[in-house]
C-alpha positions as CSV (number, residue, x, y, z in Angstrom):
1,M,0.0,0.0,0.0
2,S,2.8,2.4,0.9
3,S,4.5,1.6,-2.4
4,S,1.5,2.5,-4.4
5,K,1.1,5.8,-2.5
6,S,4.7,6.6,-3.2
7,C,4.2,5.9,-7.0
8,L,1.1,8.1,-7.0
9,V,3.0,10.9,-5.3
10,L,5.9,10.6,-7.8
11,C,3.5,10.7,-10.7
12,V,1.9,13.9,-9.4
13,V,5.3,15.5,-8.9
14,L,6.5,14.6,-12.4
15,S,3.3,15.9,-13.9
16,M,3.7,19.2,-12.0
17,L,7.4,19.5,-13.2
18,L,6.3,18.9,-16.8
19,S,3.7,21.5,-16.5
20,V,6.2,24.0,-15.2
21,A,8.6,23.3,-17.9
22,H,5.9,23.7,-20.5
23,L,4.9,27.1,-19.1
24,Q,8.5,28.1,-19.2
25,D,8.8,27.2,-22.8
26,V,5.6,29.1,-23.7
27,D,7.0,32.2,-21.8
28,E,10.4,32.0,-23.6
29,S,8.7,31.7,-27.0
30,E,6.5,34.7,-26.2
31,V,9.6,36.7,-25.1
32,D,11.3,35.7,-28.4
33,E,8.3,36.8,-30.4
34,N,8.1,40.1,-28.5
35,E,11.8,40.6,-29.1
36,D,11.4,39.9,-32.9
37,D,8.5,42.4,-33.0
38,S,10.6,45.1,-31.3
39,A,13.5,44.5,-33.6
40,E,11.2,45.0,-36.6
41,V,10.0,48.2,-35.1
42,D,13.6,49.4,-34.4
43,V,14.7,49.0,-38.1
44,K,11.8,50.9,-39.7
45,P,13.2,53.8,-41.8
46,K,13.6,57.1,-40.0
47,Y,12.2,60.3,-41.4
48,L,14.9,62.9,-42.1
49,T,14.6,66.7,-41.9
50,K,16.0,68.9,-44.6
51,D,19.1,69.7,-42.5
52,E,19.7,66.1,-41.6
53,F,19.6,65.0,-45.2
54,N,22.2,67.6,-46.2
55,M,24.5,66.8,-43.3
56,L,24.3,63.1,-44.1
57,V,25.3,63.7,-47.8
58,E,28.3,65.7,-46.6
59,S,29.3,63.3,-44.0
60,G,30.4,60.6,-46.6
61,D,28.2,58.0,-44.9
62,R,26.5,55.4,-47.1
63,F,22.7,55.5,-47.0
64,V,19.5,54.9,-49.0
65,V,16.8,57.5,-48.9
66,N,13.2,57.2,-50.2
67,F,11.6,60.5,-51.2
68,V,7.8,60.6,-50.4
69,S,5.0,63.1,-50.0
70,P,1.8,63.2,-47.9
71,G,-1.1,61.6,-49.6
72,C,1.0,59.8,-52.2
73,I,-0.8,56.5,-52.9
74,K,2.1,54.8,-54.6
75,C,4.4,55.8,-51.7
76,N,2.1,54.0,-49.2
77,E,1.9,51.0,-51.5
78,F,5.7,50.8,-51.6
79,A,6.2,51.2,-47.9
80,P,6.2,47.4,-47.1
81,E,8.9,46.8,-49.8
82,Y,11.1,49.6,-48.4
83,E,10.8,48.3,-44.9
84,E,12.0,44.9,-46.1
85,V,15.1,46.8,-47.6
86,A,15.7,48.4,-44.2
87,L,15.4,45.1,-42.4
88,H,17.9,43.4,-44.9
89,F,20.6,46.0,-44.3
90,A,20.0,46.1,-40.5
91,T,20.3,42.3,-40.1
92,E,21.6,40.1,-43.0
93,R,24.0,42.8,-44.4
94,A,24.7,44.8,-41.3
95,D,28.4,44.5,-42.3
96,M,27.8,47.0,-45.1
97,N,26.8,49.7,-42.6
98,I,24.2,51.1,-44.8
99,K,21.4,53.2,-43.2
100,V,17.9,53.5,-44.7
101,F,15.9,56.7,-44.4
102,I,12.8,58.4,-45.6
103,E,12.8,62.1,-46.8
104,G,9.3,63.9,-46.8
105,D,10.5,67.5,-46.8
106,L,8.8,69.1,-49.9
107,Q,11.4,71.8,-50.3
108,T,14.2,69.2,-50.5
109,I,12.1,67.1,-53.0
110,R,11.6,70.2,-55.2
111,K,15.3,71.0,-55.0
112,Q,16.2,67.5,-56.3
113,G,13.9,67.9,-59.3
114,L,12.5,64.4,-58.9
115,R,10.0,63.4,-61.7
116,R,8.1,60.9,-59.6
117,L,7.4,59.7,-56.1
118,P,8.5,57.5,-54.5
119,S,12.1,58.0,-55.7
120,L,15.2,56.5,-54.3
121,Y,18.7,57.7,-53.9
122,Y,21.7,55.6,-52.9
123,V,24.3,58.0,-51.5
124,R,28.0,57.0,-51.1
125,D,31.2,59.0,-51.4
126,K,29.0,62.1,-51.1
127,T,27.6,61.2,-54.5
128,P,23.8,60.5,-54.9
129,L,22.9,57.7,-57.3
130,L,19.3,57.8,-58.6
131,Y,17.6,54.4,-58.7
132,T,15.5,53.7,-61.8
133,G,14.8,50.0,-61.5
134,E,11.9,47.9,-60.4
135,M,10.4,49.1,-57.1
136,D,10.6,45.8,-55.2
137,A,12.9,44.9,-52.3
138,Q,15.0,42.4,-54.0
139,S,15.8,44.6,-57.0
140,I,16.7,47.5,-54.7
141,I,18.9,45.3,-52.5
142,H,20.8,43.9,-55.4
143,F,21.3,47.5,-56.9
144,V,22.7,48.8,-53.6
145,E,25.0,45.8,-53.1
146,V,26.7,46.2,-56.5
147,T,27.1,50.0,-56.6
148,G,29.1,50.6,-53.5
149,R,31.5,53.1,-55.0
150,R,31.2,56.3,-57.0
151,I,31.1,55.4,-60.7
152,H,31.5,58.6,-62.7
153,I,35.1,60.0,-63.0
154,P,36.0,63.6,-62.0
155,L,38.3,65.3,-64.5
156,S,40.3,68.5,-64.2
157,D,42.4,70.8,-66.4
158,D,45.5,68.8,-65.2
159,D,44.4,65.4,-66.3
160,F,41.6,65.8,-68.9
161,E,43.7,65.1,-72.0
162,R,46.0,62.6,-70.3
163,R,43.1,60.4,-69.1
164,T,40.7,60.8,-72.1
165,Q,43.1,61.2,-75.0
166,V,40.2,62.7,-77.0
167,S,42.5,64.4,-79.5
168,T,45.6,62.2,-79.3
169,G,44.4,58.6,-80.1
170,A,41.5,57.9,-77.8
171,T,43.1,54.6,-76.6
172,T,41.2,54.8,-73.4
173,G,37.8,54.4,-75.2
174,D,34.8,56.7,-75.6
175,W,34.1,59.4,-73.0
176,F,30.8,61.0,-72.1
177,V,31.4,64.1,-70.2
178,L,29.1,66.5,-68.3
179,F,30.4,70.0,-68.1
180,C,28.7,72.0,-65.4
181,D,29.0,74.2,-62.3
182,V,28.7,71.6,-59.6
183,E,27.5,74.1,-57.0
184,H,24.7,75.4,-59.2
185,V,21.2,73.9,-58.8
186,D,20.9,73.1,-62.5
187,C,24.0,70.8,-62.1
188,S,23.2,69.4,-58.7
189,V,19.9,68.2,-59.9
190,L,21.5,66.3,-62.8
191,L,24.3,64.7,-60.9
192,P,22.3,61.8,-59.3
193,M,20.9,60.9,-62.8
194,W,24.4,61.3,-64.3
195,E,25.7,58.8,-61.7
196,N,22.9,56.4,-62.7
197,I,23.9,56.9,-66.4
198,A,27.5,56.0,-65.4
199,Y,26.1,52.9,-63.7
200,R,24.2,51.9,-66.8
201,L,27.1,52.6,-69.2
202,H,29.7,51.0,-66.9
203,S,32.4,49.0,-68.8
204,L,30.9,50.4,-72.1
205,I,31.7,54.1,-72.0
206,N,33.7,56.2,-69.6
207,V,31.4,58.7,-67.9
208,A,32.9,61.8,-66.3
209,V,32.3,65.3,-64.9
210,V,34.2,68.5,-65.3
211,D,33.4,71.3,-62.8
212,I,33.5,74.4,-65.0
213,P,34.5,77.1,-62.5
214,K,37.4,75.0,-61.2
215,N,38.7,74.0,-64.7
216,P,38.4,77.2,-66.9
217,K,41.1,75.9,-69.3
218,T,39.1,72.8,-70.3
219,A,35.9,74.8,-70.5
220,K,37.5,77.3,-72.9
221,R,39.0,74.6,-75.0
222,F,35.6,73.2,-75.8
223,Q,33.9,76.7,-76.2
224,L,31.1,75.9,-73.9
225,S,28.2,78.3,-74.5
226,G,26.0,77.0,-71.6
227,S,25.9,74.8,-68.6
228,P,25.2,72.0,-68.1
229,A,26.5,70.5,-71.3
230,M,26.9,66.8,-72.3
231,H,29.6,65.9,-74.8
232,L,30.3,62.5,-76.2
233,F,34.0,62.0,-77.4
234,R,34.4,59.1,-79.8
235,K,37.3,58.3,-82.2
236,G,38.5,61.9,-82.4
237,K,35.0,63.3,-82.9
238,Q,32.8,65.3,-80.5
239,Y,29.0,64.9,-80.3
240,V,27.0,67.5,-78.3
241,Y,23.7,66.4,-76.6
242,T,21.1,69.1,-77.6
243,L,17.8,67.3,-77.0
244,Q,15.3,68.9,-74.6
245,M,14.6,65.5,-73.0
246,R,17.1,64.9,-70.1
247,D,15.8,61.7,-68.7
248,D,18.4,58.9,-68.1
249,S,17.0,56.6,-70.7
250,T,17.1,59.1,-73.5
251,V,20.6,60.2,-72.5
252,V,21.9,56.7,-72.4
253,Q,20.4,55.9,-75.8
254,F,22.2,59.0,-77.2
255,A,25.5,57.7,-75.8
256,Q,25.1,54.2,-77.2
257,N,23.7,54.9,-80.8
258,G,21.7,58.2,-80.9
259,Y,24.8,60.3,-81.4
260,K,24.9,59.0,-85.0
261,R,22.1,61.4,-85.9
262,F,24.1,64.4,-84.6
263,P,26.9,66.2,-86.5
264,G,30.3,65.2,-85.2
265,V,33.1,67.7,-85.2
266,D,36.8,67.2,-84.8
267,V,38.1,67.5,-81.3
268,L,40.1,70.7,-80.7
269,P,43.7,69.9,-79.6
270,E,44.9,70.9,-76.2
271,Q,46.5,74.3,-76.3
272,S,50.4,74.4,-76.2
273,P,52.1,76.6,-73.5
274,F,53.1,79.0,-76.4
275,D,49.4,79.3,-77.5
276,T,48.4,80.0,-73.9
277,L,51.1,82.6,-73.5
278,T,50.2,84.6,-76.7
279,E,46.5,84.4,-75.8
280,N,47.2,85.8,-72.3
281,I,49.2,88.7,-73.8
282,A,46.3,89.5,-76.1
283,D,43.8,89.3,-73.2
284,Q,46.0,91.6,-71.0
285,L,46.3,94.2,-73.8
286,K,42.5,94.3,-74.2
287,E,42.1,94.9,-70.5
288,V,44.7,97.7,-70.4
289,L,44.1,99.7,-73.6
290,P,40.8,101.4,-74.6
291,E,38.7,99.4,-77.0
292,S,39.2,101.8,-79.9
293,H,43.0,101.3,-79.8
294,S,43.3,97.8,-78.5
295,S,42.2,96.0,-81.7
296,K,44.7,97.9,-83.9
297,L,47.5,97.4,-81.5
298,I,46.8,93.6,-81.2
299,V,46.7,93.2,-84.9
300,I,50.0,95.0,-85.4
301,G,51.8,94.3,-82.1
302,L,50.9,90.7,-81.3
303,P,52.7,89.3,-84.4
304,V,55.8,91.3,-83.4
305,V,55.7,89.9,-79.9
306,V,55.2,86.5,-81.2
307,V,58.2,86.8,-83.6
308,L,60.4,88.2,-80.7
309,L,59.5,85.3,-78.5
310,I,60.4,82.8,-81.2
311,I,63.7,84.5,-81.7
312,V,64.4,84.4,-78.0
313,F,63.4,80.7,-77.8
314,I,65.7,79.8,-80.8
315,S,68.6,81.8,-79.5
316,R,68.4,80.1,-76.1
317,R,68.2,76.7,-77.8
318,R,71.3,77.4,-79.9
319,A,73.2,78.6,-76.9
320,S,72.4,75.5,-75.0
321,D,73.6,73.3,-78.0
322,I,76.9,75.3,-78.3
323,L,77.9,75.5,-74.7
324,P,78.6,71.8,-74.2
325,G,80.9,71.9,-77.2
326,R,82.9,74.7,-75.8
327,T,83.3,73.0,-72.5
328,K,84.8,69.9,-74.2
329,K,87.4,72.1,-76.1
330,G,88.5,73.7,-72.9
331,V,89.1,70.3,-71.4
């Protein structure tokens, strides 16, 4: 009898222990679910102010930003896909250190000149890249993962001809160059699209930017009449984009085949130091003399100055050739 009671007590104790263990498992699973829910809330994209957006661009940090506006139906429909993008870069690809934000400031949106909402920028190296692909999470994630560096090439007076070789053989391939004032709004609006063009033409055509105010020599060489200006350099010829349409697809089509419908002109060679010197002399004479006298003096005096410079140059060259011979005789 005592043994049966002992067995009964043991069974009761075991059942109680199993019940407690089951309750603990339920509690832990609820805690895990709550933690997952809180994690999803934490990675939801944060809204940026106008100042925060500008500071982030200048910081050099890498981030994705979605431009939206109140009452935008497509923006609301896209929101779940965008949250999936944010979750991906906060968890699976946290190593890339890419933040995901939303920008709803209307003044900032107008300044960017965006044609549709929602619109996405991927900003890296202080350079915004306009996204023009499918508006689903996987397409956006792939785009961000393969475009981690700035694609367009900045060119200057010092390296334009050396890198492009547009008038000396073009062995570096075709070049599509945007000439503009980077600080001006007309240019700043174009730059994200231009970076997208560089992405689409990558490995096909070199895409570059020349900041006109900082590179006056190159701007003068190509006789730029306005800014921004898009020039395609191909096999010693120069093709200027003059269409009113400036969307990325039209511009890309021009660079690939559309240029054939435009007149190509021979690329002007880079000025020699001597050409630059004579041109500077003429410019200085124009500034110093009254307009009525300057044209006559330039016509008469400039050739004289040029001849004198040539004589001086030849004399110095001859002197340098003779001096080593004299030294040898003395020895």
